[in-house]
C-alpha positions in Angstrom: 0.0 0.0 0.0 1.6 3.3 -1.1 0.9 6.8 0.0 -1.5 7.5 -2.8 -2.6 10.9 -1.6 0.7 12.1 -0.1 1.3 14.5 -2.9 -1.7 16.4 -1.5 -0.6 16.3 2.1 2.6 17.9 3.5 3.0 15.0 5.9 6.1 16.2 7.7 4.6 19.7 8.4 1.4 18.1 9.6 3.2 15.6 11.9 5.4 18.4 13.3 2.5 20.7 14.0 0.5 18.0 15.7 3.5 17.0 17.9 4.3 20.6 18.8 0.7 21.1 20.0 1.1 17.9 22.0 -1.6 15.9 20.3 -1.5 12.2 19.6 -3.2 10.4 16.8 -5.9 9.3 19.4 -6.4 13.0 20.5 -6.8 14.2 16.9 -9.2 11.4 16.0 -11.4 12.2 19.1 -11.3 16.0 18.4 -12.3 15.2 14.8 -15.0 12.7 15.7 -13.3 9.9 13.7 -13.9 6.3 14.5 -10.3 5.4 15.4 -6.8 6.8 15.7 -5.9 4.9 12.5 -8.4 7.1 10.6 -6.4 10.2 11.5 -3.1 8.4 10.9 -4.2 7.5 7.4 -5.1 11.2 6.6 -1.8 12.4 8.1 0.3 10.0 6.1 -1.5 10.5 2.8 -2.9 7.0 2.7 -6.5 8.2 2.2 -8.0 11.3 0.6 -8.9 13.9 3.2 -12.4 15.3 3.0 -12.9 19.0 3.2 -14.5 18.6 6.6 -11.3 16.8 7.8 -9.0 19.5 6.4 -11.1 22.2 8.1 -11.1 20.3 11.4 -7.3 19.8 11.3 -6.8 23.5 10.5 -9.0 24.6 13.4 -7.5 22.1 15.9 -3.9 23.0 15.1 -4.8 26.7 14.7 -2.9 26.9 11.4 -4.1 27.6 7.8 -5.0 24.4 5.9 -2.7 25.5 3.0 0.3 24.8 5.3 -0.6 21.1 5.3 -2.7 20.4 2.1 -2.1 21.1 -1.5 -5.4 22.0 -3.2 -6.2 21.3 -6.8 -9.6 22.3 -8.0 -11.0 20.3 -10.8 
């Protein structure tokens, strides 16, 4: 399984920001109302496509603009 969506996620910046804020994968998944920490992990590592609601939630939780973590391409 590759990181299919990693070109849309700045995985290192996202991991760094989460760790600086002191959040674990479990914390992020709870704050985002996801089913499990693995759900957040998959978003953070570009294994799944992040929904707009996830992108907005991450930006709000980490108090940083979404453009710092996600590369948008409108089709």
